[in-house]
py3Dmol code that shows the C-alpha trace and the ligand (Angstrom):
import py3Dmol

protein = """\
ATOM      1  CA  UNK A   1       0.000   0.000   0.000  1.00  0.00           C
ATOM      2  CA  UNK A   2       1.283   3.509  -0.737  1.00  0.00           C
ATOM      3  CA  UNK A   3       0.571   6.689   1.191  1.00  0.00           C
ATOM      4  CA  UNK A   4       0.528  10.324   0.132  1.00  0.00           C
ATOM      5  CA  UNK A   5       2.582  11.594   3.082  1.00  0.00           C
ATOM      6  CA  UNK A   6       4.377   8.522   4.422  1.00  0.00           C
ATOM      7  CA  UNK A   7       7.016   6.121   3.189  1.00  0.00           C
ATOM      8  CA  UNK A   8       6.362   2.671   4.608  1.00  0.00           C
ATOM      9  CA  UNK A   9       8.681  -0.281   4.253  1.00  0.00           C
ATOM     10  CA  UNK A  10       9.082  -3.556   6.057  1.00  0.00           C
ATOM     11  CA  UNK A  11      12.460  -4.924   7.113  1.00  0.00           C
ATOM     12  CA  UNK A  12      11.837  -8.456   8.261  1.00  0.00           C
ATOM     13  CA  UNK A  13       9.454  -8.179  11.207  1.00  0.00           C
ATOM     14  CA  UNK A  14       9.977  -4.406  11.583  1.00  0.00           C
ATOM     15  CA  UNK A  15       7.877  -1.729   9.877  1.00  0.00           C
ATOM     16  CA  UNK A  16       9.669   1.550   9.155  1.00  0.00           C
ATOM     17  CA  UNK A  17       7.344   4.533   8.685  1.00  0.00           C
ATOM     18  CA  UNK A  18       8.871   7.838   7.537  1.00  0.00           C
ATOM     19  CA  UNK A  19       6.800  11.008   7.528  1.00  0.00           C
ATOM     20  CA  UNK A  20       7.477  12.613   4.165  1.00  0.00           C
ATOM     21  CA  UNK A  21       6.111  16.163   3.856  1.00  0.00           C
ATOM     22  CA  UNK A  22       9.422  18.008   3.539  1.00  0.00           C
ATOM     23  CA  UNK A  23       7.898  21.174   2.107  1.00  0.00           C
ATOM     24  CA  UNK A  24       6.142  21.768   5.460  1.00  0.00           C
ATOM     25  CA  UNK A  25       8.775  20.244   7.791  1.00  0.00           C
ATOM     26  CA  UNK A  26       6.445  17.243   8.211  1.00  0.00           C
ATOM     27  CA  UNK A  27       3.645  19.377   9.691  1.00  0.00           C
ATOM     28  CA  UNK A  28       0.820  17.061  10.646  1.00  0.00           C
ATOM     29  CA  UNK A  29      -2.188  17.902   8.480  1.00  0.00           C
ATOM     30  CA  UNK A  30      -5.331  15.781   8.056  1.00  0.00           C
ATOM     31  CA  UNK A  31      -3.714  13.756   5.290  1.00  0.00           C
ATOM     32  CA  UNK A  32      -0.740  12.814   7.493  1.00  0.00           C
ATOM     33  CA  UNK A  33      -3.159  11.807  10.253  1.00  0.00           C
ATOM     34  CA  UNK A  34      -5.254   9.689   7.866  1.00  0.00           C
ATOM     35  CA  UNK A  35      -2.086   8.035   6.538  1.00  0.00           C
ATOM     36  CA  UNK A  36      -0.732   7.401  10.051  1.00  0.00           C
ATOM     37  CA  UNK A  37      -4.028   5.831  11.137  1.00  0.00           C
ATOM     38  CA  UNK A  38      -4.010   3.528   8.093  1.00  0.00           C
ATOM     39  CA  UNK A  39      -0.318   2.595   8.387  1.00  0.00           C
ATOM     40  CA  UNK A  40      -0.515   1.863  12.117  1.00  0.00           C
ATOM     41  CA  UNK A  41      -3.712  -0.173  11.685  1.00  0.00           C
ATOM     42  CA  UNK A  42      -2.042  -2.218   8.918  1.00  0.00           C
ATOM     43  CA  UNK A  43       0.970  -2.807  11.160  1.00  0.00           C
ATOM     44  CA  UNK A  44      -1.175  -3.848  14.120  1.00  0.00           C
ATOM     45  CA  UNK A  45      -3.190  -6.254  11.954  1.00  0.00           C
ATOM     46  CA  UNK A  46      -0.176  -7.990  10.380  1.00  0.00           C
ATOM     47  CA  UNK A  47       1.008 -10.918  12.529  1.00  0.00           C
ATOM     48  CA  UNK A  48       4.351 -10.968  10.672  1.00  0.00           C
ATOM     49  CA  UNK A  49       5.163  -7.444  11.927  1.00  0.00           C
ATOM     50  CA  UNK A  50       6.382  -7.217  15.522  1.00  0.00           C
ATOM     51  CA  UNK A  51       7.699  -3.678  15.971  1.00  0.00           C
ATOM     52  CA  UNK A  52       7.396  -0.320  14.197  1.00  0.00           C
ATOM     53  CA  UNK A  53       9.734   2.660  13.958  1.00  0.00           C
ATOM     54  CA  UNK A  54       8.261   6.079  13.163  1.00  0.00           C
ATOM     55  CA  UNK A  55      10.710   8.693  11.971  1.00  0.00           C
ATOM     56  CA  UNK A  56      10.834  11.931  10.011  1.00  0.00           C
ATOM     57  CA  UNK A  57      13.578  13.776   8.170  1.00  0.00           C
ATOM     58  CA  UNK A  58      16.978  14.855   9.396  1.00  0.00           C
ATOM     59  CA  UNK A  59      15.641  18.402   9.864  1.00  0.00           C
ATOM     60  CA  UNK A  60      12.242  17.607  11.346  1.00  0.00           C
ATOM     61  CA  UNK A  61      10.482  14.686  12.936  1.00  0.00           C
ATOM     62  CA  UNK A  62       7.454  16.994  12.664  1.00  0.00           C
ATOM     63  CA  UNK A  63       7.245  20.770  13.216  1.00  0.00           C
ATOM     64  CA  UNK A  64       3.767  20.529  14.691  1.00  0.00           C
ATOM     65  CA  UNK A  65       0.168  20.328  13.665  1.00  0.00           C
ATOM     66  CA  UNK A  66      -0.362  22.151  10.365  1.00  0.00           C
ATOM     67  CA  UNK A  67      -0.835  25.796  11.332  1.00  0.00           C
ATOM     68  CA  UNK A  68      -2.107  26.725   7.869  1.00  0.00           C
ATOM     69  CA  UNK A  69      -4.830  24.065   8.124  1.00  0.00           C
ATOM     70  CA  UNK A  70      -5.857  25.236  11.602  1.00  0.00           C
ATOM     71  CA  UNK A  71      -5.754  28.967  10.814  1.00  0.00           C
ATOM     72  CA  UNK A  72      -9.322  29.279   9.484  1.00  0.00           C
ATOM     73  CA  UNK A  73     -10.978  26.891  11.910  1.00  0.00           C
ATOM     74  CA  UNK A  74     -12.924  28.322  14.831  1.00  0.00           C
ATOM     75  CA  UNK A  75     -14.371  26.646  17.906  1.00  0.00           C
ATOM     76  CA  UNK A  76     -17.512  25.247  16.289  1.00  0.00           C
ATOM     77  CA  UNK A  77     -15.594  23.542  13.524  1.00  0.00           C
ATOM     78  CA  UNK A  78     -12.826  22.220  15.798  1.00  0.00           C
ATOM     79  CA  UNK A  79     -15.385  20.938  18.312  1.00  0.00           C
ATOM     80  CA  UNK A  80     -17.698  19.576  15.632  1.00  0.00           C
ATOM     81  CA  UNK A  81     -14.879  17.665  13.939  1.00  0.00           C
ATOM     82  CA  UNK A  82     -13.400  16.675  17.309  1.00  0.00           C
ATOM     83  CA  UNK A  83     -10.144  17.898  15.785  1.00  0.00           C
ATOM     84  CA  UNK A  84      -7.077  15.818  16.809  1.00  0.00           C
ATOM     85  CA  UNK A  85      -9.241  13.004  18.268  1.00  0.00           C
ATOM     86  CA  UNK A  86      -8.098  10.784  15.385  1.00  0.00           C
ATOM     87  CA  UNK A  87      -4.713  10.485  17.070  1.00  0.00           C
ATOM     88  CA  UNK A  88      -6.376   8.258  19.658  1.00  0.00           C
ATOM     89  CA  UNK A  89      -6.429   5.625  16.925  1.00  0.00           C
ATOM     90  CA  UNK A  90      -2.646   5.864  16.702  1.00  0.00           C
ATOM     91  CA  UNK A  91      -2.273   5.544  20.479  1.00  0.00           C
ATOM     92  CA  UNK A  92      -4.596   2.517  20.401  1.00  0.00           C
ATOM     93  CA  UNK A  93      -1.875   0.530  18.581  1.00  0.00           C
ATOM     94  CA  UNK A  94      -1.406  -2.627  20.633  1.00  0.00           C
ATOM     95  CA  UNK A  95       1.988  -3.700  19.354  1.00  0.00           C
ATOM     96  CA  UNK A  96       5.208  -1.873  20.265  1.00  0.00           C
ATOM     97  CA  UNK A  97       6.455   1.151  18.367  1.00  0.00           C
ATOM     98  CA  UNK A  98       9.372   3.545  18.724  1.00  0.00           C
ATOM     99  CA  UNK A  99       9.682   7.192  17.691  1.00  0.00           C
ATOM    100  CA  UNK A 100      13.095   7.995  16.175  1.00  0.00           C
ATOM    101  CA  UNK A 101      13.428  11.771  16.389  1.00  0.00           C
ATOM    102  CA  UNK A 102      15.888  13.936  14.509  1.00  0.00           C
ATOM    103  CA  UNK A 103      15.594  17.732  14.314  1.00  0.00           C
ATOM    104  CA  UNK A 104      12.386  19.502  15.289  1.00  0.00           C
ATOM    105  CA  UNK A 105       9.690  17.717  17.285  1.00  0.00           C
ATOM    106  CA  UNK A 106       7.504  20.700  18.105  1.00  0.00           C
ATOM    107  CA  UNK A 107       3.898  20.998  19.195  1.00  0.00           C
ATOM    108  CA  UNK A 108       2.032  18.092  17.623  1.00  0.00           C
ATOM    109  CA  UNK A 109       5.401  16.653  16.557  1.00  0.00           C
ATOM    110  CA  UNK A 110       6.534  16.396  20.170  1.00  0.00           C
ATOM    111  CA  UNK A 111       3.099  15.069  21.084  1.00  0.00           C
ATOM    112  CA  UNK A 112       3.221  12.411  18.356  1.00  0.00           C
ATOM    113  CA  UNK A 113       6.682  11.304  19.527  1.00  0.00           C
ATOM    114  CA  UNK A 114       5.364  11.057  23.100  1.00  0.00           C
ATOM    115  CA  UNK A 115       2.582   8.730  21.900  1.00  0.00           C
ATOM    116  CA  UNK A 116       5.304   6.162  21.100  1.00  0.00           C
ATOM    117  CA  UNK A 117       6.296   3.492  23.597  1.00  0.00           C
ATOM    118  CA  UNK A 118       9.631   5.261  23.807  1.00  0.00           C
ATOM    119  CA  UNK A 119      11.677   7.850  21.973  1.00  0.00           C
ATOM    120  CA  UNK A 120      15.193   7.459  20.624  1.00  0.00           C
ATOM    121  CA  UNK A 121      16.633  10.898  19.877  1.00  0.00           C
ATOM    122  CA  UNK A 122      19.338  12.005  17.497  1.00  0.00           C
ATOM    123  CA  UNK A 123      21.816  14.405  19.080  1.00  0.00           C
ATOM    124  CA  UNK A 124      20.202  17.081  16.863  1.00  0.00           C
ATOM    125  CA  UNK A 125      16.678  16.588  18.250  1.00  0.00           C
ATOM    126  CA  UNK A 126      14.786  19.591  19.599  1.00  0.00           C
ATOM    127  CA  UNK A 127      11.567  19.152  21.528  1.00  0.00           C
ATOM    128  CA  UNK A 128       9.057  21.861  22.352  1.00  0.00           C
ATOM    129  CA  UNK A 129       5.441  22.809  22.969  1.00  0.00           C
ATOM    130  CA  UNK A 130       5.427  26.298  21.406  1.00  0.00           C
ATOM    131  CA  UNK A 131       1.638  26.487  20.888  1.00  0.00           C
ATOM    132  CA  UNK A 132       1.352  29.353  23.386  1.00  0.00           C
ATOM    133  CA  UNK A 133       3.096  31.572  20.828  1.00  0.00           C
ATOM    134  CA  UNK A 134       0.161  30.924  18.483  1.00  0.00           C
ATOM    135  CA  UNK A 135      -2.411  31.867  21.104  1.00  0.00           C
ATOM    136  CA  UNK A 136      -3.309  28.259  21.827  1.00  0.00           C
ATOM    137  CA  UNK A 137      -1.978  25.323  23.840  1.00  0.00           C
ATOM    138  CA  UNK A 138      -1.107  21.674  23.216  1.00  0.00           C
ATOM    139  CA  UNK A 139      -4.057  19.766  21.746  1.00  0.00           C
ATOM    140  CA  UNK A 140      -2.730  16.269  21.090  1.00  0.00           C
ATOM    141  CA  UNK A 141      -1.886  15.295  24.658  1.00  0.00           C
ATOM    142  CA  UNK A 142       1.232  17.408  25.243  1.00  0.00           C
ATOM    143  CA  UNK A 143       0.198  18.988  28.526  1.00  0.00           C
ATOM    144  CA  UNK A 144      -0.580  15.522  29.908  1.00  0.00           C
ATOM    145  CA  UNK A 145       2.127  13.279  28.432  1.00  0.00           C
ATOM    146  CA  UNK A 146       4.926  15.848  28.799  1.00  0.00           C
ATOM    147  CA  UNK A 147       3.994  16.420  32.447  1.00  0.00           C
ATOM    148  CA  UNK A 148       3.934  12.686  33.126  1.00  0.00           C
ATOM    149  CA  UNK A 149       7.302  12.272  31.374  1.00  0.00           C
ATOM    150  CA  UNK A 150       9.287  15.215  32.757  1.00  0.00           C
ATOM    151  CA  UNK A 151       7.288  16.457  35.756  1.00  0.00           C
ATOM    152  CA  UNK A 152       5.489  19.714  36.452  1.00  0.00           C
ATOM    153  CA  UNK A 153       8.438  22.128  36.591  1.00  0.00           C
ATOM    154  CA  UNK A 154       9.857  21.337  33.179  1.00  0.00           C
ATOM    155  CA  UNK A 155       6.441  20.831  31.565  1.00  0.00           C
ATOM    156  CA  UNK A 156       5.293  24.243  32.791  1.00  0.00           C
ATOM    157  CA  UNK A 157       8.562  25.797  31.645  1.00  0.00           C
ATOM    158  CA  UNK A 158       8.196  24.263  28.160  1.00  0.00           C
ATOM    159  CA  UNK A 159       4.491  25.099  27.746  1.00  0.00           C
ATOM    160  CA  UNK A 160       4.623  28.623  29.192  1.00  0.00           C
ATOM    161  CA  UNK A 161       7.853  29.819  27.574  1.00  0.00           C
ATOM    162  CA  UNK A 162       7.495  27.794  24.368  1.00  0.00           C
ATOM    163  CA  UNK A 163      11.244  27.167  24.446  1.00  0.00           C
ATOM    164  CA  UNK A 164      12.912  24.152  22.891  1.00  0.00           C
ATOM    165  CA  UNK A 165      14.666  21.395  24.815  1.00  0.00           C
ATOM    166  CA  UNK A 166      17.724  19.853  23.176  1.00  0.00           C
ATOM    167  CA  UNK A 167      18.425  16.127  23.125  1.00  0.00           C
ATOM    168  CA  UNK A 168      20.760  16.192  26.145  1.00  0.00           C
ATOM    169  CA  UNK A 169      18.173  17.979  28.290  1.00  0.00           C
ATOM    170  CA  UNK A 170      15.448  15.643  27.003  1.00  0.00           C
ATOM    171  CA  UNK A 171      17.495  12.632  28.072  1.00  0.00           C
ATOM    172  CA  UNK A 172      18.246  14.133  31.500  1.00  0.00           C
ATOM    173  CA  UNK A 173      14.538  14.832  31.914  1.00  0.00           C
ATOM    174  CA  UNK A 174      13.573  11.260  30.890  1.00  0.00           C
ATOM    175  CA  UNK A 175      11.646  12.404  27.828  1.00  0.00           C
ATOM    176  CA  UNK A 176      13.809  10.155  25.637  1.00  0.00           C
ATOM    177  CA  UNK A 177      15.306   6.781  26.429  1.00  0.00           C
ATOM    178  CA  UNK A 178      18.612   7.330  24.647  1.00  0.00           C
ATOM    179  CA  UNK A 179      20.558   9.657  22.350  1.00  0.00           C
ATOM    180  CA  UNK A 180      22.474   8.483  19.294  1.00  0.00           C
ATOM    181  CA  UNK A 181      24.494  10.346  16.647  1.00  0.00           C
ATOM    182  CA  UNK A 182      22.135  11.755  14.008  1.00  0.00           C
ATOM    183  CA  UNK A 183      23.743   9.715  11.234  1.00  0.00           C
ATOM    184  CA  UNK A 184      22.969   6.485  13.121  1.00  0.00           C
ATOM    185  CA  UNK A 185      19.439   7.322  14.238  1.00  0.00           C
ATOM    186  CA  UNK A 186      17.402   5.073  11.960  1.00  0.00           C
ATOM    187  CA  UNK A 187      19.907   2.200  12.157  1.00  0.00           C
ATOM    188  CA  UNK A 188      19.928   2.350  15.968  1.00  0.00           C
ATOM    189  CA  UNK A 189      16.131   2.568  16.156  1.00  0.00           C
ATOM    190  CA  UNK A 190      15.819  -0.378  13.775  1.00  0.00           C
ATOM    191  CA  UNK A 191      18.279  -2.334  15.925  1.00  0.00           C
ATOM    192  CA  UNK A 192      16.134  -1.689  19.014  1.00  0.00           C
ATOM    193  CA  UNK A 193      13.007  -2.595  17.037  1.00  0.00           C
ATOM    194  CA  UNK A 194      14.605  -5.834  15.823  1.00  0.00           C
ATOM    195  CA  UNK A 195      15.405  -6.764  19.432  1.00  0.00           C
ATOM    196  CA  UNK A 196      11.758  -6.179  20.375  1.00  0.00           C
ATOM    197  CA  UNK A 197      10.558  -8.022  17.262  1.00  0.00           C
ATOM    198  CA  UNK A 198      12.588 -11.029  18.415  1.00  0.00           C
ATOM    199  CA  UNK A 199      10.673 -11.240  21.707  1.00  0.00           C
ATOM    200  CA  UNK A 200       7.609 -13.415  22.336  1.00  0.00           C
ATOM    201  CA  UNK A 201       4.828 -11.237  20.844  1.00  0.00           C
ATOM    202  CA  UNK A 202       2.174 -11.772  23.532  1.00  0.00           C
ATOM    203  CA  UNK A 203       4.708 -10.935  26.229  1.00  0.00           C
ATOM    204  CA  UNK A 204       5.627  -7.769  24.305  1.00  0.00           C
ATOM    205  CA  UNK A 205       2.010  -6.598  24.303  1.00  0.00           C
ATOM    206  CA  UNK A 206       1.619  -7.502  27.985  1.00  0.00           C
ATOM    207  CA  UNK A 207       4.775  -5.578  28.944  1.00  0.00           C
ATOM    208  CA  UNK A 208       3.490  -2.547  27.024  1.00  0.00           C
ATOM    209  CA  UNK A 209       0.067  -2.738  28.692  1.00  0.00           C
ATOM    210  CA  UNK A 210       1.639  -2.993  32.144  1.00  0.00           C
ATOM    211  CA  UNK A 211       3.879   0.025  31.746  1.00  0.00           C
ATOM    212  CA  UNK A 212       1.046   2.089  30.248  1.00  0.00           C
ATOM    213  CA  UNK A 213      -1.196   1.108  33.152  1.00  0.00           C
ATOM    214  CA  UNK A 214       1.272   2.819  35.503  1.00  0.00           C
ATOM    215  CA  UNK A 215       0.043   6.111  34.026  1.00  0.00           C
ATOM    216  CA  UNK A 216      -3.627   5.282  34.356  1.00  0.00           C
ATOM    217  CA  UNK A 217      -4.059   3.892  37.854  1.00  0.00           C
ATOM    218  CA  UNK A 218      -2.928   3.840  41.492  1.00  0.00           C
ATOM    219  CA  UNK A 219       0.010   1.710  42.671  1.00  0.00           C
ATOM    220  CA  UNK A 220      -1.882  -1.148  44.324  1.00  0.00           C
ATOM    221  CA  UNK A 221      -4.270  -1.561  41.387  1.00  0.00           C
ATOM    222  CA  UNK A 222      -1.381  -1.311  38.929  1.00  0.00           C
ATOM    223  CA  UNK A 223       0.591  -3.983  40.759  1.00  0.00           C
ATOM    224  CA  UNK A 224      -2.448  -6.275  40.856  1.00  0.00           C
ATOM    225  CA  UNK A 225      -2.971  -5.693  37.106  1.00  0.00           C
ATOM    226  CA  UNK A 226       0.695  -6.573  36.531  1.00  0.00           C
ATOM    227  CA  UNK A 227       0.540  -9.711  38.660  1.00  0.00           C
ATOM    228  CA  UNK A 228      -2.627 -10.958  36.964  1.00  0.00           C
ATOM    229  CA  UNK A 229      -1.175 -10.344  33.499  1.00  0.00           C
ATOM    230  CA  UNK A 230       1.955 -12.191  34.627  1.00  0.00           C
ATOM    231  CA  UNK A 231      -0.233 -15.099  35.756  1.00  0.00           C
ATOM    232  CA  UNK A 232      -2.045 -14.979  32.402  1.00  0.00           C
ATOM    233  CA  UNK A 233       1.222 -15.167  30.457  1.00  0.00           C
ATOM    234  CA  UNK A 234       1.942 -18.405  32.280  1.00  0.00           C
ATOM    235  CA  UNK A 235      -0.831 -19.978  30.196  1.00  0.00           C
ATOM    236  CA  UNK A 236       0.989 -19.247  26.924  1.00  0.00           C
ATOM    237  CA  UNK A 237       3.017 -21.682  24.859  1.00  0.00           C
ATOM    238  CA  UNK A 238       5.743 -19.050  24.637  1.00  0.00           C
ATOM    239  CA  UNK A 239       6.151 -19.077  28.438  1.00  0.00           C
ATOM    240  CA  UNK A 240       6.652 -22.862  28.377  1.00  0.00           C
ATOM    241  CA  UNK A 241       9.067 -22.464  25.455  1.00  0.00           C
ATOM    242  CA  UNK A 242      10.941 -19.528  27.042  1.00  0.00           C
ATOM    243  CA  UNK A 243      11.587 -21.292  30.318  1.00  0.00           C
ATOM    244  CA  UNK A 244      12.465 -24.603  28.624  1.00  0.00           C
ATOM    245  CA  UNK A 245      14.866 -22.755  26.296  1.00  0.00           C
ATOM    246  CA  UNK A 246      16.576 -21.139  29.301  1.00  0.00           C
ATOM    247  CA  UNK A 247      17.003 -24.451  31.094  1.00  0.00           C
ATOM    248  CA  UNK A 248      18.205 -26.179  27.909  1.00  0.00           C
ATOM    249  CA  UNK A 249      20.595 -23.281  27.151  1.00  0.00           C
ATOM    250  CA  UNK A 250      19.210 -22.560  23.662  1.00  0.00           C
ATOM    251  CA  UNK A 251      17.358 -19.638  22.061  1.00  0.00           C
ATOM    252  CA  UNK A 252      13.562 -19.625  22.313  1.00  0.00           C
ATOM    253  CA  UNK A 253      11.435 -20.380  19.284  1.00  0.00           C
ATOM    254  CA  UNK A 254       8.300 -18.251  19.602  1.00  0.00           C
ATOM    255  CA  UNK A 255       4.898 -19.099  18.201  1.00  0.00           C
ATOM    256  CA  UNK A 256       2.938 -16.147  19.554  1.00  0.00           C
ATOM    257  CA  UNK A 257       0.620 -18.562  21.320  1.00  0.00           C
TER     258      UNK A 257
END
"""
ligand_1 = """\
54
LIG
N 2.461 24.092 10.083
C 2.458 24.430 8.785
N 3.568 24.723 8.087
C 4.729 24.679 8.732
C 4.817 24.344 10.097
C 3.604 24.021 10.777
N 3.596 23.638 12.066
N 6.116 24.395 10.476
C 6.811 24.755 9.401
N 5.977 24.932 8.338
C 6.329 25.337 6.972
C 6.674 26.820 6.906
O 5.510 27.608 6.828
C 7.516 26.861 5.653
O 6.664 26.815 4.530
P 6.857 27.905 3.325
O 8.224 27.558 2.762
O 5.734 27.592 2.422
O 6.829 29.249 3.965
C 8.262 25.509 5.687
O 7.510 24.678 6.559
C 9.681 25.653 6.235
O 9.587 26.283 7.513
P 10.470 27.546 7.931
O 10.796 28.364 6.729
O 9.769 28.227 9.045
O 11.788 26.793 8.440
P 12.856 27.334 9.489
O 14.002 26.398 9.402
O 13.139 28.796 9.276
O 12.158 27.220 10.927
C 10.844 26.100 12.641
C 11.858 25.947 11.456
C 11.529 26.801 13.794
C 10.452 24.681 13.052
C 9.622 26.909 12.165
O 9.138 26.358 10.943
C 8.478 26.920 13.142
O 8.538 27.618 14.145
N 7.402 26.134 12.847
C 6.204 26.114 13.640
C 6.427 25.369 14.953
C 5.147 25.389 15.780
O 4.670 26.414 16.204
N 4.579 24.198 16.016
C 3.344 24.050 16.777
C 2.181 24.036 15.842
S 0.612 24.095 16.697
C 0.345 22.534 17.212
O 1.133 21.648 16.976
C -0.955 22.311 17.973
C -1.022 21.059 18.760
O -0.915 21.012 19.949
C -1.251 19.789 18.159
"""
view = py3Dmol.view(width=600, height=400)
view.addModel(protein, "pdb")
view.setStyle({"model": 0}, {"cartoon": {"style": "trace"}})
view.addModel(ligand_1, "xyz")
view.setStyle({"model": 1}, {"stick": {}})
view.zoomTo()
view.show()
């Protein structure tokens, strides 16, 4: 399948999605959203695909929601369309995915990266929520996900001043999991994705659900959810295989069952 604003390729069990709207620094217009929804749904539905990497260009992961598209829209239209709600279909992706960020990840670009299970940043990455300078505020989850990732002080600083955070600060603040040289970004993200793709697939989904639950619930309920999912995994063929493989000192052979 081909997309107007994305390049999608598969490398073994890894899907590589590249946002490709260079004329607008990958600004996220309705077409990019529609393409992302379709590409992520195709990935989630394909049992041969086990991890996805989303990246942009060297200069911009994405410079935000498309300001020119939003310029003429008032409250009634935004509310009526439930503008940005489509991104919930991207965050509903069950299987793991990584954002590989080089250059600008601003506004909706930062918010899209934060929807990923984790972010790998190039040393050139710049994160920001500059919407205040446009008379608005984050609208794709930035005020919530950024605050959960970096805490109130830095989230307030970023949202109220609209300043950018470089990759080193983003790593110190736990917004990104690691920094790599820009030239190696996609290769390093693919390497991480291949490692995930080599894991038992049901366990990968369960691990993702557990970590995400930490942001949705209290500690005791989260720990119970974790323990019950752990118990549930013990009913899978891949658990029997994984433990047998350890004891027999050989690699596991996963069936996803
Ligand atoms: N929407 C639409 N077009 C955009 C865009 C955006 N978010 N960001 C960049 N572009 C376009 C520019 O208009 C320009 O197009 P033209 O050549 O047709 O004029 C092209 O991309 C190149 O951009 P610049 O010439 O501005 O490039 P630069 O290197 O001088 O500056 C930049 C780069 C600092 C990222 C600058 O483009 C910029 O500040 N962009 C806007 C960043 C922003 O405010 N993002 C938040 C958007 S609101 C939002 O995202 C809401 C939300 O919560 C979801």
